[in-house]
PAKE-631695 format. One line per field, with one value per residue: residue number from 1; chain; x, y, z of N, C-alpha, C in turn. Coordinates in steps of 0.001 Angstrom, whole numbers, plus 500000, padded with zeros to 6 digits. Example, Ala and Ser with C-alpha at 12.3 -4.5 7.8 and 13.67 -1.06 7.14 Angstrom:
2
seq	(1	2)
mol	(A	A)
n.px	(513190	512850)
n.py	(494310	497750)
n.pz	(507800	507080)
ca.px	(512300	513670)
ca.py	(495500	498940)
ca.pz	(507800	507140)
c.px	(513200	512900)
c.py	(496700	500030)
c.pz	(507800	507870)
This chain:
117
seq	(1	2	3	4	5	6	7	8	9	10	11	12	13	14	15	16	17	18	19	20	21	22	23	24	25	26	27	28	29	30	31	32	33	34	35	36	37	38	39	40	41	42	43	44	45	46	47	48	49	50	51	52	53	54	55	56	57	58	59	60	61	62	63	64	65	66	67	68	69	70	71	72	73	74	75	76	77	78	79	80	81	82	83	84	85	86	87	88	89	90	91	92	93	94	95	96	97	98	99	100	101	102	103	104	105	106	107	108	109	110	111	112	113	114	115	116	117)
mol	(A	A	A	A	A	A	A	A	A	A	A	A	A	A	A	A	A	A	A	A	A	A	A	A	A	A	A	A	A	A	A	A	A	A	A	A	A	A	A	A	A	A	A	A	A	A	A	A	A	A	A	A	A	A	A	A	A	A	A	A	A	A	A	A	A	A	A	A	A	A	A	A	A	A	A	A	A	A	A	A	A	A	A	A	A	A	A	A	A	A	A	A	A	A	A	A	A	A	A	A	A	A	A	A	A	A	A	A	A	A	A	A	A	A	A	A	A)
n.px	(396153	396613	394752	395491	394395	395080	394653	394475	397161	398766	399154	400959	401843	405081	405474	402872	400155	399241	397206	397556	395847	395289	393572	392914	392092	390742	392175	393312	393502	395023	397194	399169	401970	401765	402880	404568	406261	408473	409372	411514	412222	414712	415851	416250	413672	412461	412034	409450	407677	406399	403754	402799	400492	399925	400153	402659	405240	407546	409876	411467	414426	414314	411685	410730	408828	407404	405722	403049	402125	399357	396775	393556	391761	389107	388298	390062	392234	395140	396935	398770	399722	400951	402817	404146	405432	408073	409949	411695	410277	408827	407626	406664	404417	404090	401918	402465	402088	403047	403114	403121	403435	404049	405914	405633	405231	402894	401773	400494	399038	400419	400862	401179	402948	403477	405493	405591	406058)
n.py	(773941	770605	768462	765883	762823	760173	756625	753404	751172	750148	747398	744458	741068	739667	738819	739320	741324	744650	747482	750740	753793	756800	759630	762239	765665	768826	769677	769087	765735	764394	765945	765283	763442	760649	759387	757337	757712	756820	756910	755760	755379	757622	757754	758972	760296	758267	757384	755259	754355	755482	756657	757714	759804	758364	755769	754771	753349	753467	752042	751625	749738	748042	747297	746260	743854	743210	745289	747168	749939	751991	753797	755269	757040	757806	757802	759491	758608	757102	754023	751793	748693	746394	743581	740542	741581	742937	743194	745376	747060	748599	751742	755269	756008	758152	759783	761312	764047	765263	768120	768226	770479	772704	771667	771456	769992	768107	766757	763918	763090	761045	757650	755076	752112	749030	746228	743328	740472)
n.pz	(291696	292546	294703	296924	298229	300242	300760	302327	303201	306347	308640	307854	307304	306536	303137	302500	301072	300104	299112	298030	297609	295794	295491	293289	293081	291951	289745	286366	285780	283875	283389	285073	286203	288115	291208	293680	296690	299334	302810	305188	308711	309726	307239	303821	301768	299183	295712	294640	292586	289415	287225	284070	282142	279929	280763	281002	282954	285818	287974	291182	291616	293788	294121	291824	289995	292237	293063	291600	289840	288930	287167	287193	285024	284921	287554	288651	290130	291492	291947	294038	293992	296187	296507	297891	300199	302177	305242	304968	303379	304994	305816	305610	303137	300447	298267	295120	292866	289879	287925	284495	282960	284568	286244	288943	292223	294070	297186	298912	302159	303343	304264	306617	306187	307465	307688	309253	311340)
ca.px	(396880	395863	394692	395649	393929	395539	393998	395143	398239	398461	400114	400830	402933	405955	404867	401490	399890	398471	397025	397420	395071	395535	392556	393285	390977	391076	392950	393189	394299	395925	398362	400087	402645	401450	403938	404632	407570	408439	410409	411657	412803	416126	416285	415722	412523	412918	411049	409025	407177	405626	402968	402384	399125	399716	400251	404058	405603	408919	409953	412757	414850	413961	410302	410390	408354	406527	404789	402451	401465	398384	395916	392223	391413	387699	388174	391136	392913	396295	397019	400042	399526	402240	402798	405409	406012	409243	410139	412384	409317	408190	407892	405499	404276	403512	401505	402984	401552	403967	402468	404058	403602	404675	406888	405413	404876	401939	401924	399458	399319	401271	400256	402155	402968	404388	405578	406159	405378)
ca.py	(773019	769394	767990	764417	762110	758782	755608	752097	751025	749370	746377	743221	740127	739459	738023	739774	742353	745866	748412	752132	754581	758258	760295	763618	766590	770257	770014	768133	764586	763978	766850	764922	762183	760192	758604	757031	757778	756316	757370	754936	756162	758014	757607	759960	759882	757641	757076	753878	754126	756537	756329	758922	759836	757294	754485	754374	753200	753414	751462	751428	748324	747274	746921	745660	742519	743019	746384	747604	751232	752156	754957	755194	758431	758088	758034	760393	757883	756253	752888	751088	747342	745927	742136	739964	742661	742607	744151	746577	747961	749415	753202	756078	756090	759441	759988	762564	764432	766230	768724	768131	771804	773673	770920	771583	768781	768099	765554	763415	763229	759957	756512	754160	750693	748286	744832	742698	739299)
ca.pz	(292568	292732	296093	296962	299448	300216	301564	302288	304155	307557	309084	307098	307586	305408	302076	302288	300050	300408	298044	298347	296640	295865	294710	292970	292748	291802	288543	285273	286190	282778	283385	286151	286418	289473	291781	295130	297335	300734	303712	306341	309811	309655	305885	302943	300958	297897	294664	294543	291244	288743	286053	283343	281688	278920	281361	281144	284391	286198	289283	291829	291444	294977	294143	290531	290072	293403	293168	290403	289903	287857	287362	286583	284712	285236	289013	289066	291194	291251	292851	294189	294494	296765	296766	298437	301009	303007	306360	304503	302741	306050	305598	305259	301693	300024	296889	294518	291559	289263	286793	283360	282348	285480	286981	290388	292930	295164	297994	299795	303576	303751	304917	307189	305841	308312	307317	310432	311811)
c.px	(396018	395891	394668	395206	394280	394667	394726	396260	397829	399569	399875	402010	403830	405390	403430	401365	399074	398282	396789	396622	395345	394574	392936	392046	391513	391868	392728	394101	395344	397199	399455	400702	402372	402569	403780	406106	407428	409618	410430	412323	414325	416709	415656	414499	413045	411772	410728	408611	406430	404850	402551	400955	398838	399847	401713	404470	407131	408943	411376	413118	414400	412519	409814	409929	407466	405443	404303	401753	400490	397541	394619	391804	390011	387488	389171	391903	394088	396386	398451	399696	400883	402040	404138	406144	407087	409329	410785	411468	408590	408627	406569	405519	403531	403123	402048	402325	402486	403340	403466	404298	404394	405806	406780	404966	403834	402065	400708	399913	400230	400495	401321	401902	403982	404340	406318	405373	405069)
c.py	(771810	769031	766456	763815	760650	757902	754308	752104	750250	748413	745090	742324	740014	738499	738420	740855	743511	746656	749802	752837	756037	758950	761791	764459	768023	770630	768902	766937	764235	764820	766345	763510	761817	759275	758287	757147	757192	756839	756466	755806	756391	757787	758695	759409	759377	757346	755609	753533	755339	755996	757620	758780	758746	755874	753958	754392	753166	752913	751527	749992	747471	746761	746242	744215	742257	744060	746713	748914	751313	753419	754714	756640	758750	758400	758967	759816	757074	755162	752346	749727	746759	744456	741701	740961	742112	743594	745488	747490	748842	750873	753935	756320	757387	759374	761307	762754	765521	766757	768771	769459	772733	773035	771046	770237	769031	766708	765203	763479	762139	758879	755556	752762	750013	746828	744118	741438	739473)
c.pz	(292825	294203	296071	298285	299295	301080	301398	303327	305361	307857	308315	307402	306352	304394	301715	301256	300668	299142	298597	297239	296850	294946	294510	292675	292606	290585	287501	285526	285146	282741	284302	285972	287905	289960	293250	295531	298742	301528	304973	307439	309572	308227	304993	302197	299617	297001	294748	293121	290725	287554	285385	282791	280655	279479	281503	282558	284558	287658	289873	291720	292630	294995	292823	290687	291264	293507	291701	290595	288703	288115	286623	286318	285015	286698	289526	290229	290713	292316	292916	294826	294946	297203	297339	299308	301938	304157	305902	303662	303703	305917	305601	303758	301345	298508	296367	293142	290978	287993	285677	282693	283260	286259	288463	290953	293961	295884	298778	301240	304094	304504	305379	306639	306719	307996	308491	310792	313316)
């Protein structure tokens, strides 16, 4: 079972940028599709972006062109660079690791991102 530790997040003004990090340990990093999900108050958790071991990415339409997901295999870490942030991006962001062999999911502890002036 992979263990995920998130960092980053916080309060930023509209139009600003933040970067989230997610460090994985306890398993083979390349076995996992890494992703970020978010959950706003009174809303369901939704997919933000994913990146596979080969670097292939997938984004929610609402963040395309503004967010970039990446991974560093040497550091066992995934990143979510968030630019041009909007108030509607406010949510708790969760790192996710999905094992491509067992199809099991692991989650980070979540980080609050608040976009407000």
